[in-house]
py3Dmol code that shows the C-alpha trace and the ligand (Angstrom):
import py3Dmol

protein = """\
ATOM      1  CA  UNK A   1     -11.223  40.185  26.410  1.00  0.00           C
ATOM      2  CA  UNK A   2     -11.622  42.630  29.307  1.00  0.00           C
ATOM      3  CA  UNK A   3     -11.024  46.161  28.058  1.00  0.00           C
ATOM      4  CA  UNK A   4      -9.723  49.205  29.929  1.00  0.00           C
ATOM      5  CA  UNK A   5      -8.468  52.573  28.747  1.00  0.00           C
ATOM      6  CA  UNK A   6      -7.387  56.022  29.813  1.00  0.00           C
ATOM      7  CA  UNK A   7      -9.697  58.815  28.711  1.00  0.00           C
ATOM      8  CA  UNK A   8      -8.579  62.419  28.492  1.00  0.00           C
ATOM      9  CA  UNK A   9      -7.859  65.372  26.276  1.00  0.00           C
ATOM     10  CA  UNK A  10      -4.991  65.359  25.500  1.00  0.00           C
ATOM     11  CA  UNK A  11      -4.184  61.692  26.088  1.00  0.00           C
ATOM     12  CA  UNK A  12      -1.565  60.718  23.514  1.00  0.00           C
ATOM     13  CA  UNK A  13       1.349  61.159  25.952  1.00  0.00           C
ATOM     14  CA  UNK A  14      -0.215  59.058  28.716  1.00  0.00           C
ATOM     15  CA  UNK A  15       2.077  56.326  30.012  1.00  0.00           C
ATOM     16  CA  UNK A  16      -0.834  54.429  31.558  1.00  0.00           C
ATOM     17  CA  UNK A  17      -1.307  51.949  28.655  1.00  0.00           C
ATOM     18  CA  UNK A  18       2.307  50.873  28.945  1.00  0.00           C
ATOM     19  CA  UNK A  19       2.209  50.609  32.754  1.00  0.00           C
ATOM     20  CA  UNK A  20      -1.000  48.557  32.778  1.00  0.00           C
ATOM     21  CA  UNK A  21       0.217  46.286  29.963  1.00  0.00           C
ATOM     22  CA  UNK A  22       3.300  45.489  32.058  1.00  0.00           C
ATOM     23  CA  UNK A  23       1.209  44.945  35.217  1.00  0.00           C
ATOM     24  CA  UNK A  24      -1.024  42.546  33.252  1.00  0.00           C
ATOM     25  CA  UNK A  25       1.970  40.676  31.884  1.00  0.00           C
ATOM     26  CA  UNK A  26       3.584  40.291  35.307  1.00  0.00           C
ATOM     27  CA  UNK A  27       0.289  39.254  36.930  1.00  0.00           C
ATOM     28  CA  UNK A  28      -0.824  36.931  34.078  1.00  0.00           C
ATOM     29  CA  UNK A  29      -4.017  38.930  33.540  1.00  0.00           C
ATOM     30  CA  UNK A  30      -5.659  38.918  30.108  1.00  0.00           C
ATOM     31  CA  UNK A  31      -6.611  42.536  29.542  1.00  0.00           C
ATOM     32  CA  UNK A  32      -6.308  45.147  26.846  1.00  0.00           C
ATOM     33  CA  UNK A  33      -5.682  48.746  27.993  1.00  0.00           C
ATOM     34  CA  UNK A  34      -5.882  51.501  25.385  1.00  0.00           C
ATOM     35  CA  UNK A  35      -6.186  55.268  25.236  1.00  0.00           C
ATOM     36  CA  UNK A  36      -9.162  57.286  24.015  1.00  0.00           C
ATOM     37  CA  UNK A  37      -9.142  60.954  23.119  1.00  0.00           C
ATOM     38  CA  UNK A  38     -12.484  62.357  24.240  1.00  0.00           C
ATOM     39  CA  UNK A  39     -13.762  65.594  22.705  1.00  0.00           C
ATOM     40  CA  UNK A  40     -14.257  68.373  25.236  1.00  0.00           C
ATOM     41  CA  UNK A  41     -17.849  68.425  26.466  1.00  0.00           C
ATOM     42  CA  UNK A  42     -18.491  64.827  25.387  1.00  0.00           C
ATOM     43  CA  UNK A  43     -17.289  62.792  28.379  1.00  0.00           C
ATOM     44  CA  UNK A  44     -20.524  60.850  28.996  1.00  0.00           C
ATOM     45  CA  UNK A  45     -20.749  60.036  25.286  1.00  0.00           C
ATOM     46  CA  UNK A  46     -17.124  58.868  25.381  1.00  0.00           C
ATOM     47  CA  UNK A  47     -17.861  56.413  28.207  1.00  0.00           C
ATOM     48  CA  UNK A  48     -21.005  55.143  26.462  1.00  0.00           C
ATOM     49  CA  UNK A  49     -19.139  54.685  23.158  1.00  0.00           C
ATOM     50  CA  UNK A  50     -16.321  52.750  24.856  1.00  0.00           C
ATOM     51  CA  UNK A  51     -18.804  50.331  26.447  1.00  0.00           C
ATOM     52  CA  UNK A  52     -20.960  50.002  23.333  1.00  0.00           C
ATOM     53  CA  UNK A  53     -18.058  49.403  20.931  1.00  0.00           C
ATOM     54  CA  UNK A  54     -16.556  46.790  23.255  1.00  0.00           C
ATOM     55  CA  UNK A  55     -19.887  44.924  23.439  1.00  0.00           C
ATOM     56  CA  UNK A  56     -20.309  45.074  19.658  1.00  0.00           C
ATOM     57  CA  UNK A  57     -16.946  43.348  19.262  1.00  0.00           C
ATOM     58  CA  UNK A  58     -17.829  40.687  21.815  1.00  0.00           C
ATOM     59  CA  UNK A  59     -15.433  42.209  24.367  1.00  0.00           C
ATOM     60  CA  UNK A  60     -16.267  43.625  27.773  1.00  0.00           C
ATOM     61  CA  UNK A  61     -15.394  47.186  28.877  1.00  0.00           C
ATOM     62  CA  UNK A  62     -14.525  46.797  32.566  1.00  0.00           C
ATOM     63  CA  UNK A  63     -13.187  50.199  33.549  1.00  0.00           C
ATOM     64  CA  UNK A  64     -11.116  53.226  32.729  1.00  0.00           C
ATOM     65  CA  UNK A  65      -8.800  55.860  34.103  1.00  0.00           C
ATOM     66  CA  UNK A  66      -9.826  59.482  33.763  1.00  0.00           C
ATOM     67  CA  UNK A  67      -7.360  62.269  33.235  1.00  0.00           C
ATOM     68  CA  UNK A  68      -7.407  65.979  32.461  1.00  0.00           C
ATOM     69  CA  UNK A  69      -9.877  67.635  32.050  1.00  0.00           C
ATOM     70  CA  UNK A  70     -12.582  65.101  32.925  1.00  0.00           C
ATOM     71  CA  UNK A  71     -11.700  64.186  36.536  1.00  0.00           C
ATOM     72  CA  UNK A  72     -14.299  66.540  37.943  1.00  0.00           C
ATOM     73  CA  UNK A  73     -17.281  65.314  35.929  1.00  0.00           C
ATOM     74  CA  UNK A  74     -16.664  61.561  36.143  1.00  0.00           C
ATOM     75  CA  UNK A  75     -18.430  61.184  39.511  1.00  0.00           C
ATOM     76  CA  UNK A  76     -21.706  62.396  37.995  1.00  0.00           C
ATOM     77  CA  UNK A  77     -21.889  59.215  35.894  1.00  0.00           C
ATOM     78  CA  UNK A  78     -21.313  56.856  38.818  1.00  0.00           C
ATOM     79  CA  UNK A  79     -23.854  55.095  41.027  1.00  0.00           C
ATOM     80  CA  UNK A  80     -21.245  54.572  43.792  1.00  0.00           C
ATOM     81  CA  UNK A  81     -18.394  56.940  44.630  1.00  0.00           C
ATOM     82  CA  UNK A  82     -15.693  56.189  47.220  1.00  0.00           C
ATOM     83  CA  UNK A  83     -15.226  58.426  50.260  1.00  0.00           C
ATOM     84  CA  UNK A  84     -11.795  59.511  49.090  1.00  0.00           C
ATOM     85  CA  UNK A  85     -13.104  60.520  45.650  1.00  0.00           C
ATOM     86  CA  UNK A  86     -15.953  62.479  47.263  1.00  0.00           C
ATOM     87  CA  UNK A  87     -13.481  64.349  49.459  1.00  0.00           C
ATOM     88  CA  UNK A  88     -11.122  64.982  46.534  1.00  0.00           C
ATOM     89  CA  UNK A  89     -14.084  66.073  44.376  1.00  0.00           C
ATOM     90  CA  UNK A  90     -12.267  64.263  41.572  1.00  0.00           C
ATOM     91  CA  UNK A  91     -12.284  60.767  40.075  1.00  0.00           C
ATOM     92  CA  UNK A  92      -9.460  59.030  38.222  1.00  0.00           C
ATOM     93  CA  UNK A  93     -10.767  55.447  38.176  1.00  0.00           C
ATOM     94  CA  UNK A  94     -14.091  54.003  37.031  1.00  0.00           C
ATOM     95  CA  UNK A  95     -15.037  50.341  37.369  1.00  0.00           C
ATOM     96  CA  UNK A  96     -17.935  49.057  35.278  1.00  0.00           C
ATOM     97  CA  UNK A  97     -19.816  46.518  37.393  1.00  0.00           C
ATOM     98  CA  UNK A  98     -21.509  43.349  36.107  1.00  0.00           C
ATOM     99  CA  UNK A  99     -24.958  44.873  36.774  1.00  0.00           C
ATOM    100  CA  UNK A 100     -24.145  47.816  34.493  1.00  0.00           C
ATOM    101  CA  UNK A 101     -23.557  50.320  37.295  1.00  0.00           C
ATOM    102  CA  UNK A 102     -20.374  52.377  37.659  1.00  0.00           C
ATOM    103  CA  UNK A 103     -18.108  52.631  40.706  1.00  0.00           C
ATOM    104  CA  UNK A 104     -15.941  55.779  40.914  1.00  0.00           C
ATOM    105  CA  UNK A 105     -12.725  56.126  42.912  1.00  0.00           C
ATOM    106  CA  UNK A 106      -9.629  58.296  43.152  1.00  0.00           C
ATOM    107  CA  UNK A 107      -6.266  56.539  43.499  1.00  0.00           C
ATOM    108  CA  UNK A 108      -4.013  59.596  43.067  1.00  0.00           C
ATOM    109  CA  UNK A 109      -3.610  60.292  46.786  1.00  0.00           C
ATOM    110  CA  UNK A 110      -2.913  56.744  47.880  1.00  0.00           C
ATOM    111  CA  UNK A 111      -0.520  56.529  44.917  1.00  0.00           C
ATOM    112  CA  UNK A 112       1.445  59.500  46.245  1.00  0.00           C
ATOM    113  CA  UNK A 113       1.420  58.120  49.800  1.00  0.00           C
ATOM    114  CA  UNK A 114       2.584  54.657  48.681  1.00  0.00           C
ATOM    115  CA  UNK A 115       5.371  56.182  46.606  1.00  0.00           C
ATOM    116  CA  UNK A 116       6.592  58.311  49.528  1.00  0.00           C
ATOM    117  CA  UNK A 117       6.290  55.602  52.180  1.00  0.00           C
ATOM    118  CA  UNK A 118       7.183  52.428  50.271  1.00  0.00           C
ATOM    119  CA  UNK A 119       9.369  53.541  47.357  1.00  0.00           C
ATOM    120  CA  UNK A 120      11.117  56.550  48.893  1.00  0.00           C
ATOM    121  CA  UNK A 121      11.111  54.886  52.333  1.00  0.00           C
ATOM    122  CA  UNK A 122       9.876  57.969  54.199  1.00  0.00           C
ATOM    123  CA  UNK A 123       7.143  57.197  56.767  1.00  0.00           C
ATOM    124  CA  UNK A 124       4.537  59.960  56.998  1.00  0.00           C
ATOM    125  CA  UNK A 125       3.280  59.193  60.503  1.00  0.00           C
ATOM    126  CA  UNK A 126       4.019  62.131  62.798  1.00  0.00           C
ATOM    127  CA  UNK A 127       5.600  64.185  59.998  1.00  0.00           C
ATOM    128  CA  UNK A 128       5.041  67.855  59.160  1.00  0.00           C
ATOM    129  CA  UNK A 129       4.135  68.362  55.525  1.00  0.00           C
ATOM    130  CA  UNK A 130       3.747  71.318  53.176  1.00  0.00           C
ATOM    131  CA  UNK A 131       1.385  70.915  50.224  1.00  0.00           C
ATOM    132  CA  UNK A 132       1.930  73.660  47.632  1.00  0.00           C
ATOM    133  CA  UNK A 133      -1.167  74.297  45.522  1.00  0.00           C
ATOM    134  CA  UNK A 134      -4.895  74.006  46.056  1.00  0.00           C
ATOM    135  CA  UNK A 135      -6.173  72.959  42.628  1.00  0.00           C
ATOM    136  CA  UNK A 136      -7.422  69.557  41.563  1.00  0.00           C
ATOM    137  CA  UNK A 137      -4.045  67.865  41.981  1.00  0.00           C
ATOM    138  CA  UNK A 138      -3.649  69.062  45.581  1.00  0.00           C
ATOM    139  CA  UNK A 139      -7.252  68.305  46.554  1.00  0.00           C
ATOM    140  CA  UNK A 140      -6.804  64.778  45.211  1.00  0.00           C
ATOM    141  CA  UNK A 141      -4.018  63.928  47.659  1.00  0.00           C
ATOM    142  CA  UNK A 142      -4.820  65.789  50.881  1.00  0.00           C
ATOM    143  CA  UNK A 143      -7.190  63.171  52.344  1.00  0.00           C
ATOM    144  CA  UNK A 144      -4.791  60.219  51.884  1.00  0.00           C
ATOM    145  CA  UNK A 145      -1.889  62.329  53.272  1.00  0.00           C
ATOM    146  CA  UNK A 146      -3.970  62.904  56.423  1.00  0.00           C
ATOM    147  CA  UNK A 147      -4.929  59.220  56.526  1.00  0.00           C
ATOM    148  CA  UNK A 148      -1.206  58.367  56.377  1.00  0.00           C
ATOM    149  CA  UNK A 149      -0.756  60.017  59.771  1.00  0.00           C
ATOM    150  CA  UNK A 150       0.969  63.341  59.058  1.00  0.00           C
ATOM    151  CA  UNK A 151       0.787  65.354  62.289  1.00  0.00           C
ATOM    152  CA  UNK A 152       0.610  68.754  60.552  1.00  0.00           C
ATOM    153  CA  UNK A 153      -0.199  69.702  56.975  1.00  0.00           C
ATOM    154  CA  UNK A 154       0.047  73.257  55.664  1.00  0.00           C
ATOM    155  CA  UNK A 155      -1.702  73.947  52.361  1.00  0.00           C
ATOM    156  CA  UNK A 156      -0.196  77.003  50.663  1.00  0.00           C
ATOM    157  CA  UNK A 157      -1.590  78.539  47.516  1.00  0.00           C
ATOM    158  CA  UNK A 158      -1.236  81.679  45.378  1.00  0.00           C
ATOM    159  CA  UNK A 159      -4.978  82.183  45.736  1.00  0.00           C
ATOM    160  CA  UNK A 160      -5.397  81.802  49.509  1.00  0.00           C
ATOM    161  CA  UNK A 161      -9.177  81.395  49.332  1.00  0.00           C
ATOM    162  CA  UNK A 162      -8.728  78.138  47.454  1.00  0.00           C
ATOM    163  CA  UNK A 163      -6.358  76.820  50.134  1.00  0.00           C
ATOM    164  CA  UNK A 164      -8.874  77.817  52.809  1.00  0.00           C
ATOM    165  CA  UNK A 165     -11.681  76.003  50.954  1.00  0.00           C
ATOM    166  CA  UNK A 166      -9.688  72.759  50.563  1.00  0.00           C
ATOM    167  CA  UNK A 167      -8.641  72.888  54.224  1.00  0.00           C
ATOM    168  CA  UNK A 168     -12.246  73.480  55.382  1.00  0.00           C
ATOM    169  CA  UNK A 169     -13.431  70.486  53.383  1.00  0.00           C
ATOM    170  CA  UNK A 170     -10.840  68.276  55.115  1.00  0.00           C
ATOM    171  CA  UNK A 171     -11.233  69.756  58.613  1.00  0.00           C
ATOM    172  CA  UNK A 172     -13.284  66.866  60.021  1.00  0.00           C
ATOM    173  CA  UNK A 173     -10.841  64.285  58.668  1.00  0.00           C
ATOM    174  CA  UNK A 174      -7.900  66.183  60.178  1.00  0.00           C
ATOM    175  CA  UNK A 175      -9.696  66.432  63.513  1.00  0.00           C
ATOM    176  CA  UNK A 176     -10.417  62.698  63.436  1.00  0.00           C
ATOM    177  CA  UNK A 177      -6.704  62.006  62.984  1.00  0.00           C
ATOM    178  CA  UNK A 178      -5.651  64.601  65.567  1.00  0.00           C
ATOM    179  CA  UNK A 179      -3.697  66.416  62.834  1.00  0.00           C
ATOM    180  CA  UNK A 180      -3.183  70.166  62.492  1.00  0.00           C
ATOM    181  CA  UNK A 181      -4.345  71.460  59.103  1.00  0.00           C
ATOM    182  CA  UNK A 182      -3.701  75.063  58.025  1.00  0.00           C
ATOM    183  CA  UNK A 183      -4.090  77.273  54.955  1.00  0.00           C
ATOM    184  CA  UNK A 184      -1.507  79.964  54.117  1.00  0.00           C
ATOM    185  CA  UNK A 185      -0.423  82.280  51.326  1.00  0.00           C
ATOM    186  CA  UNK A 186       2.719  81.160  49.468  1.00  0.00           C
ATOM    187  CA  UNK A 187       4.931  83.920  50.869  1.00  0.00           C
ATOM    188  CA  UNK A 188       3.721  83.528  54.452  1.00  0.00           C
ATOM    189  CA  UNK A 189       4.242  79.813  55.056  1.00  0.00           C
ATOM    190  CA  UNK A 190       5.282  79.460  58.718  1.00  0.00           C
ATOM    191  CA  UNK A 191       8.163  77.164  59.669  1.00  0.00           C
ATOM    192  CA  UNK A 192       9.855  74.291  57.898  1.00  0.00           C
ATOM    193  CA  UNK A 193       8.785  70.788  56.934  1.00  0.00           C
ATOM    194  CA  UNK A 194       9.897  67.143  56.713  1.00  0.00           C
ATOM    195  CA  UNK A 195       8.095  66.653  53.396  1.00  0.00           C
ATOM    196  CA  UNK A 196       7.207  69.267  50.763  1.00  0.00           C
ATOM    197  CA  UNK A 197       4.853  68.302  47.917  1.00  0.00           C
ATOM    198  CA  UNK A 198       4.520  70.538  44.855  1.00  0.00           C
ATOM    199  CA  UNK A 199       1.039  70.209  43.373  1.00  0.00           C
ATOM    200  CA  UNK A 200       1.098  73.458  41.396  1.00  0.00           C
ATOM    201  CA  UNK A 201       1.386  73.985  37.686  1.00  0.00           C
ATOM    202  CA  UNK A 202       3.942  76.771  38.217  1.00  0.00           C
ATOM    203  CA  UNK A 203       6.822  74.931  36.518  1.00  0.00           C
ATOM    204  CA  UNK A 204       4.665  74.350  33.436  1.00  0.00           C
ATOM    205  CA  UNK A 205       4.402  78.106  33.157  1.00  0.00           C
ATOM    206  CA  UNK A 206       8.193  78.420  33.483  1.00  0.00           C
ATOM    207  CA  UNK A 207       7.926  80.164  36.866  1.00  0.00           C
ATOM    208  CA  UNK A 208      10.302  79.710  39.801  1.00  0.00           C
ATOM    209  CA  UNK A 209       9.307  77.554  42.766  1.00  0.00           C
ATOM    210  CA  UNK A 210       6.708  79.729  44.466  1.00  0.00           C
ATOM    211  CA  UNK A 211       7.861  79.304  48.108  1.00  0.00           C
ATOM    212  CA  UNK A 212      10.988  80.221  50.071  1.00  0.00           C
ATOM    213  CA  UNK A 213      13.629  77.485  50.446  1.00  0.00           C
ATOM    214  CA  UNK A 214      13.294  78.049  54.218  1.00  0.00           C
ATOM    215  CA  UNK A 215      10.358  75.635  54.138  1.00  0.00           C
ATOM    216  CA  UNK A 216      12.833  72.770  53.558  1.00  0.00           C
ATOM    217  CA  UNK A 217      14.289  71.120  56.664  1.00  0.00           C
ATOM    218  CA  UNK A 218      17.749  69.661  56.041  1.00  0.00           C
ATOM    219  CA  UNK A 219      17.250  66.325  54.296  1.00  0.00           C
ATOM    220  CA  UNK A 220      13.548  66.981  53.700  1.00  0.00           C
ATOM    221  CA  UNK A 221      11.826  64.964  50.992  1.00  0.00           C
ATOM    222  CA  UNK A 222      10.661  67.294  48.205  1.00  0.00           C
ATOM    223  CA  UNK A 223       8.202  65.694  45.783  1.00  0.00           C
ATOM    224  CA  UNK A 224       6.910  67.210  42.560  1.00  0.00           C
ATOM    225  CA  UNK A 225       3.718  65.534  41.382  1.00  0.00           C
ATOM    226  CA  UNK A 226       4.902  65.987  37.798  1.00  0.00           C
ATOM    227  CA  UNK A 227       7.760  64.161  36.086  1.00  0.00           C
ATOM    228  CA  UNK A 228      10.108  64.753  33.179  1.00  0.00           C
ATOM    229  CA  UNK A 229      10.968  68.317  32.176  1.00  0.00           C
ATOM    230  CA  UNK A 230       7.954  69.708  34.051  1.00  0.00           C
ATOM    231  CA  UNK A 231       9.469  68.590  37.372  1.00  0.00           C
ATOM    232  CA  UNK A 232      13.077  69.583  36.634  1.00  0.00           C
ATOM    233  CA  UNK A 233      12.938  73.111  38.095  1.00  0.00           C
ATOM    234  CA  UNK A 234      11.466  71.989  41.425  1.00  0.00           C
ATOM    235  CA  UNK A 235      13.863  69.044  41.691  1.00  0.00           C
ATOM    236  CA  UNK A 236      16.919  71.269  41.045  1.00  0.00           C
ATOM    237  CA  UNK A 237      15.656  73.811  43.610  1.00  0.00           C
ATOM    238  CA  UNK A 238      15.178  71.065  46.217  1.00  0.00           C
ATOM    239  CA  UNK A 239      18.604  69.568  45.660  1.00  0.00           C
ATOM    240  CA  UNK A 240      20.304  72.986  45.740  1.00  0.00           C
ATOM    241  CA  UNK A 241      18.779  73.578  49.183  1.00  0.00           C
ATOM    242  CA  UNK A 242      19.748  70.292  50.826  1.00  0.00           C
ATOM    243  CA  UNK A 243      16.514  68.384  50.260  1.00  0.00           C
ATOM    244  CA  UNK A 244      16.014  64.978  48.644  1.00  0.00           C
ATOM    245  CA  UNK A 245      14.236  65.550  45.319  1.00  0.00           C
ATOM    246  CA  UNK A 246      11.652  63.136  43.946  1.00  0.00           C
ATOM    247  CA  UNK A 247       9.558  63.395  40.803  1.00  0.00           C
ATOM    248  CA  UNK A 248       6.013  62.152  40.221  1.00  0.00           C
ATOM    249  CA  UNK A 249       6.866  59.031  38.246  1.00  0.00           C
ATOM    250  CA  UNK A 250       6.471  56.851  41.333  1.00  0.00           C
ATOM    251  CA  UNK A 251       3.087  58.396  42.097  1.00  0.00           C
ATOM    252  CA  UNK A 252       2.053  57.687  38.500  1.00  0.00           C
ATOM    253  CA  UNK A 253       2.951  54.008  38.773  1.00  0.00           C
ATOM    254  CA  UNK A 254       1.473  53.635  42.273  1.00  0.00           C
ATOM    255  CA  UNK A 255      -1.876  55.239  41.358  1.00  0.00           C
ATOM    256  CA  UNK A 256      -1.978  52.834  38.419  1.00  0.00           C
ATOM    257  CA  UNK A 257      -1.234  49.903  40.733  1.00  0.00           C
ATOM    258  CA  UNK A 258      -4.143  50.873  42.973  1.00  0.00           C
ATOM    259  CA  UNK A 259      -6.491  51.121  39.952  1.00  0.00           C
ATOM    260  CA  UNK A 260      -5.262  47.751  38.665  1.00  0.00           C
ATOM    261  CA  UNK A 261      -6.048  46.173  42.053  1.00  0.00           C
ATOM    262  CA  UNK A 262      -9.521  47.767  42.102  1.00  0.00           C
ATOM    263  CA  UNK A 263     -10.226  46.220  38.694  1.00  0.00           C
ATOM    264  CA  UNK A 264      -8.442  42.870  38.902  1.00  0.00           C
ATOM    265  CA  UNK A 265      -8.214  42.116  42.635  1.00  0.00           C
ATOM    266  CA  UNK A 266      -4.460  41.525  42.212  1.00  0.00           C
ATOM    267  CA  UNK A 267      -1.637  43.746  43.485  1.00  0.00           C
ATOM    268  CA  UNK A 268       0.919  44.305  40.710  1.00  0.00           C
ATOM    269  CA  UNK A 269       4.679  44.555  41.465  1.00  0.00           C
ATOM    270  CA  UNK A 270       4.700  48.349  41.199  1.00  0.00           C
ATOM    271  CA  UNK A 271       8.239  48.940  42.476  1.00  0.00           C
ATOM    272  CA  UNK A 272       9.608  46.653  39.749  1.00  0.00           C
ATOM    273  CA  UNK A 273       7.605  48.428  37.055  1.00  0.00           C
ATOM    274  CA  UNK A 274       8.714  51.834  38.383  1.00  0.00           C
ATOM    275  CA  UNK A 275      12.341  50.716  38.159  1.00  0.00           C
ATOM    276  CA  UNK A 276      11.831  49.520  34.596  1.00  0.00           C
ATOM    277  CA  UNK A 277      10.072  52.738  33.588  1.00  0.00           C
ATOM    278  CA  UNK A 278      12.823  54.891  35.108  1.00  0.00           C
ATOM    279  CA  UNK A 279      15.517  52.865  33.369  1.00  0.00           C
ATOM    280  CA  UNK A 280      13.750  53.200  30.020  1.00  0.00           C
ATOM    281  CA  UNK A 281      13.423  56.968  30.407  1.00  0.00           C
ATOM    282  CA  UNK A 282      17.017  57.519  31.541  1.00  0.00           C
TER     283      UNK A 282
END
"""
ligand_1 = """\
31
ATR
P -4.389 70.882 38.751
O -5.547 70.009 38.427
O -3.111 70.495 38.047
O -4.199 71.058 40.206
P -5.552 73.489 38.722
O -6.760 72.979 39.418
O -5.711 74.481 37.620
O -4.716 72.301 38.088
O -4.563 74.088 39.834
C -3.331 74.630 39.492
C -2.586 74.969 40.777
O -1.299 75.520 40.433
C -3.268 76.012 41.625
O -2.943 75.796 42.973
C -2.627 77.302 41.095
O -2.705 78.396 41.975
P -4.044 79.316 41.963
O -5.098 78.531 42.677
O -3.644 80.549 42.688
O -4.366 79.551 40.517
C -1.201 76.835 40.969
N -0.396 77.659 40.057
C -0.496 77.697 38.718
N 0.425 78.537 38.211
C 1.109 79.046 39.267
C 2.185 79.956 39.406
N 2.750 80.522 38.322
N 2.639 80.239 40.647
C 2.068 79.662 41.730
N 1.054 78.790 41.670
C 0.567 78.473 40.447
"""
view = py3Dmol.view(width=600, height=400)
view.addModel(protein, "pdb")
view.setStyle({"model": 0}, {"cartoon": {"style": "trace"}})
view.addModel(ligand_1, "xyz")
view.setStyle({"model": 1}, {"stick": {}})
view.zoomTo()
view.show()
């Protein structure tokens, strides 16, 4: 059996095992996808143990997803790292190759883009976009948002220096796409936007949405990268100010779909699985 898992700390609430099991079922793929709690400071040992234990049982560890807090150290174990993971400085997908080497990738950004464009039906080409936050979650999606053709992206963060650093790192990509890319403080964001993406942890801390509602154009799409109760405050704020709210459940399923394709070479029916997941959570 080909084995996969999600590794993190904590990891017990991850929905990835369920999503990948459904993908496998719908695509007739024989895989087993579990979850492994990795002690802090023991990520490399966790990967080695997963591969070793699989081999001892006559199975084959073929890859894993990486979640908090290990996304930043996963690249160090890999022999090949994708361009988008290098730019994000974070990895959420590892593929264990037949020759024993490891390929590292990051599917979070393309997951967000596919959810916005395909599931929400909002094309990003030529759009003006506000990305709130400049931590790992924001850095993971900025490159794919530029690749999707946004004409202007403003990165706004409480700590402006972090926004400036993320913008600098993506300056060449923005230039290549002819896009305008700017860094601003949260309370100084200039203008309004077609799409607003919340990549901060502010709602987890019970804080209000950290930008003025003036950033929302009428009918703007307002996406929180979180889902469930953690996204509720941002979604209510968006709706109250005439925007179309969207949580991060679609991004979750779409990043999983991209990982599944990297591993299995088959595109799973992600929209169907998103619909099923939403219905089961309602
Ligand atoms: P993640 O991997 O989820 O992005 P992170 O790297 O710790 O986590 O980044 C958290 C992001 O949420 C940062 O942009 C952070 O702003 P700072 O860089 O100024 O710390 C933002 N954030 C967290 N709490 C916030 C709050 N109460 N108000 C505004 N922004 C907040």
